[in-house]
matplotlib code that plots the C-alpha trace (Angstrom):
import matplotlib.pyplot as plt

x = [-15.4, -17.6, -14.7, -14.0, -17.6, -17.8, -14.5, -15.8, -19.1, -17.3, -14.9, -17.9, -19.7, -16.6, -16.1, -19.7, -19.3, -15.9, -12.6, -11.8, -8.1, -6.2, -4.6, -1.3, 1.8, 1.6, -2.2, -5.0, -7.9, -8.2, -9.9, -12.1, -10.4, -12.1, -11.1, -10.6, -11.4, -10.4, -10.8, -7.1, -7.2, -10.3, -8.6, -5.4, -7.2, -9.1, -6.0, -3.9, -6.6, -7.1, -3.4, -2.8, -5.5, -4.5, -0.9, -1.8, -3.8, -1.1, 1.0, -1.9, -3.4, -0.1, 0.4, -3.1, -2.6, 0.5, -1.4, -3.0, -6.8, -7.0, -4.4, -6.1, -9.4, -7.8, -5.9, -8.6, -6.0]
y = [-1.9, 0.1, 2.4, 3.2, 4.0, 6.2, 8.0, 8.6, 10.0, 12.3, 13.5, 14.3, 16.1, 18.2, 19.0, 20.1, 22.5, 23.6, 24.2, 28.0, 28.5, 31.7, 33.4, 32.0, 34.2, 36.8, 36.6, 38.7, 36.3, 32.9, 29.9, 27.0, 23.7, 20.3, 16.7, 14.8, 11.1, 8.8, 5.1, 4.5, 6.3, 4.2, 1.0, 1.9, 2.7, -0.6, -2.7, -1.0, -1.8, -5.3, -6.2, -4.7, -6.7, -9.9, -9.5, -8.6, -11.8, -14.2, -14.5, -15.1, -17.6, -19.4, -19.4, -20.8, -23.5, -24.8, -25.5, -28.8, -28.5, -29.6, -27.1, -24.3, -25.1, -25.6, -22.2, -20.1, -19.0]
z = [-4.8, -2.4, -1.4, -5.1, -5.6, -2.5, -3.5, -7.0, -5.7, -3.3, -6.1, -8.3, -5.4, -4.5, -8.2, -8.5, -5.6, -6.7, -4.9, -4.9, -5.4, -4.8, -7.8, -8.8, -8.9, -11.7, -12.1, -10.6, -10.5, -8.8, -10.3, -9.4, -9.3, -9.7, -9.2, -12.4, -12.1, -15.0, -15.5, -14.9, -11.6, -10.5, -11.7, -9.9, -6.7, -6.8, -7.6, -4.9, -2.2, -3.5, -3.6, -0.2, 1.5, -0.3, 0.7, 4.3, 4.5, 3.2, 6.4, 8.8, 6.4, 6.0, 9.8, 10.4, 7.8, 9.6, 12.8, 13.7, 13.8, 17.4, 18.5, 16.7, 18.4, 21.8, 21.8, 20.0, 17.4]

ax = plt.figure().add_subplot(projection="3d")
ax.plot(x, y, z, "-o")
ax.set_aspect("equal")
plt.show()
């Protein structure tokens, strides 16, 4: 949750400063771009991070659950 909050804060800060863009083909003036953050983008970022860490922890947890307690303590696993 902290990462999503920091990312949102940085997006707002960068948008407040502005991102100067060169003129696109066929135009004479450039424009200032900004980062648009929506609720679906925030929810997607949070869900992606949450599911990734949950899935990454499944195999080590399963492997540790298969060990006898005394063996786990003896081998510092």
